[in-house]
C-alpha positions in Angstrom: -30.7 -41.1 4.5 -32.1 -37.9 5.9 -29.5 -35.7 7.5 -29.3 -32.1 8.8 -27.1 -29.8 10.7 -27.5 -28.3 14.2 -25.5 -25.8 16.1 -24.5 -27.0 19.6 -22.6 -24.4 21.6 -19.7 -23.6 19.3 -19.9 -26.7 17.1 -21.8 -27.6 13.9 -23.1 -31.1 14.3 -24.3 -33.3 11.5 -27.4 -35.3 12.6 -28.1 -38.6 10.7 -31.6 -39.8 10.9 -30.6 -43.5 10.7 -33.5 -44.9 12.7 -36.3 -43.9 10.3 -35.5 -46.4 7.6 -33.7 -49.6 6.7 -30.1 -48.6 6.0 -27.0 -50.7 5.5 -24.3 -50.2 8.2 -21.7 -48.9 8.5 -23.0 -45.4 7.4 -20.4 -43.0 6.0 -21.6 -39.4 6.0 -18.9 -37.0 4.7 -19.8 -33.5 5.7 -16.9 -31.9 3.9 -18.7 -31.0 0.7 -21.8 -29.7 2.6 -19.5 -27.7 4.9 -17.7 -26.1 2.0 -21.1 -25.1 0.4 -22.3 -23.7 3.7 -19.2 -21.7 4.3 -19.1 -20.4 0.7 -22.8 -19.3 1.1 -22.0 -17.6 4.3 -19.0 -15.8 2.8 -21.1 -14.7 -0.2 -23.7 -13.3 2.1 -21.1 -11.5 4.1 -19.6 -10.0 1.0 -23.0 -9.0 -0.3 -23.7 -7.3 3.1 -20.5 -5.3 3.0 -21.2 -4.2 -0.6 -24.6 -2.9 0.5 -22.9 -0.9 3.3 -20.4 0.6 0.9 -23.0 1.4 -1.7 -25.2 3.2 0.9 -22.1 5.0 2.2 -21.2 6.1 -1.3 -24.8 7.4 -1.9 -24.6 9.3 1.4 -21.2 10.8 0.6 -22.4 11.8 -2.9 -25.4 13.6 -1.3 -23.2 15.5 1.1 -20.8 16.5 -1.7 -23.8 17.6 -3.8 -25.0 19.8 -0.9 -21.6 21.3 -0.5 -21.4 22.1 -4.2 -24.8 23.8 -4.1 -23.4 26.3 -1.5 -21.2 29.1 -2.8 -18.3 28.6 -0.5 -18.3 24.8 -0.6 -19.0 24.4 3.2 -22.1 23.4 5.0 -22.5 25.9 7.8 -25.2 27.0 10.2 -26.3 30.6 10.0 -24.7 33.0 12.5 -26.7 34.0 15.5 -27.3 37.7 15.5 -25.9 38.3 12.0 -27.3 41.3 10.2 
C-alpha cells in the first residue's frame, strides 16, 4: 500500500493511500521502523553539518596561527599612524 509522511503543525503524520487499490482491512501500518530510520538520518545529517563547521573553524584557526607565526613578534597588528 502506498504510504508517505507529511508534517502538519508540530506532528509527523503517516498518510496511507488505501483508496487507490484493493486492500484487505484492517490495515496495520507500523511507523516505528520508518520513524527510527528518519530520525537516524536526521541525526547523521546534523552530525555531518557540525563536523563541517568544526573543520572550517580549524582551517580558519590554522590560517590565523600561520599568519601570526609569519610575523616576528607573533602578533597581528595594524601599523602605527605617524610612525617614523
